[in-house]
C-alpha positions in Angstrom: 0.0 0.0 0.0 1.2 3.5 -0.8 2.0 5.5 2.3 0.2 8.4 0.7 -3.3 6.9 0.5 -5.4 5.1 3.1 -9.0 4.0 3.4 -11.5 5.9 5.5 -10.5 6.7 9.1 -12.2 5.0 12.0 -14.8 6.9 14.0 -12.3 7.1 16.8 -9.7 8.8 14.6 -12.4 11.3 13.4 -13.4 12.0 17.0 -9.8 12.4 18.2 -9.0 14.9 15.3 -12.0 17.0 16.3 -10.8 17.0 19.9 -7.1 17.3 19.5 -6.5 19.1 16.2 -5.3 22.7 16.0 -6.0 25.0 13.1 -8.3 24.6 10.1 -8.3 20.8 10.1 -10.8 19.5 7.5 -10.4 15.8 7.9 -8.2 12.9 9.1 -7.5 12.0 5.5 -6.4 15.6 4.8 -4.0 15.6 7.8 -2.7 12.2 6.6 -2.1 13.4 3.0 -0.4 16.6 4.2 1.6 14.7 6.8 5.3 13.8 6.9 6.3 10.3 7.9 7.4 10.0 11.6 9.8 7.2 12.6 8.7 6.2 16.1 11.3 4.2 18.0 10.2 0.6 18.5 10.5 1.0 22.3 8.1 4.0 22.4 4.8 3.3 24.2 2.5 4.2 21.2 -0.4 2.4 19.6 0.5 -0.5 17.3 0.8 0.9 13.8 2.3 0.5 10.3 3.0 4.2 9.7 2.6 7.5 11.5 2.4 11.0 9.8 2.9 14.4 11.3 0.7 17.2 10.0 2.2 20.6 11.1 -0.8 22.5 10.0 -3.1 20.7 12.4 -0.4 19.8 15.0 -1.4 16.1 15.0 0.2 12.8 14.3 -2.1 10.3 12.5 -1.6 6.6 12.8 -2.3 4.0 10.1 -2.6 0.3 10.6 -3.0 -1.7 7.4 -5.5 0.3 5.2 -7.1 2.1 8.1 -6.3 5.4 9.8 -6.8 4.4 13.4 -6.2 7.4 15.7 -4.5 10.7 16.0 -2.6 12.5 18.7 -2.6 16.2 19.2 0.7 17.9 19.9 -0.6 21.1 21.6 0.4 21.1 25.3 -3.2 20.7 26.5 -3.5 17.5 24.5 -0.3 15.8 25.7 -1.7 14.1 28.8 0.1 10.7 29.0 3.2 8.8 28.2 1.9 8.1 24.7 1.6 11.7 23.8 5.0 12.5 25.3 6.6 9.7 23.2 5.0 11.0 20.0 6.0 14.6 20.7 9.5 13.4 21.4 9.7 11.6 18.0 8.3 14.7 16.1 10.7 17.1 18.0 13.7 14.9 17.2 12.9 14.5 13.5 11.5 17.9 12.6 13.2 20.3 15.0 9.9 21.3 16.6 9.6 22.0 20.4 6.3 20.4 21.4 7.7 18.9 24.6 8.7 22.3 26.0 5.0 23.2 26.5 4.0 20.1 28.3 2.2 21.0 31.5 3.0 18.5 34.4 -0.5 19.0 35.9 -2.1 17.7 32.7 -0.2 14.4 32.8 -2.0 11.3 33.9 -0.3 9.0 36.4 1.4 6.1 34.7 -0.1 2.8 35.6 
C-alpha cells in the first residue's frame, strides 16, 4: 500500500481529530495526506501501527494500521496528557526540529499505571 493513501478513518480517529487538532483541520485524511512520515522508535509506548504521519498545519500525528487510519494524537500542550503523547511529541521534535515537549504541563499528565 502506498503511504500516501489510506482508506476511511475510524470513528475514533475522526473524534480524536476534532478534539485534538489545531488550526483549520478539515479531515483525518487531509491531515494524513499533508503529513510527513514519523519514525517512532520501537520501544516507544505508542499504539500498534504500520505508519505515523505528522501534520504541522493541524499539529497532529495520524496513525495508520493496514488500510485504516486508526487514531491521531494532538501535539498542543493541552492534548499531551500521557506517556503516549510525550513519546509521540519526542519523536516529532527529534525528526522535525519542533519543540512540542517544551510546552507540556505537568499538571495535565495522567499518572502512569
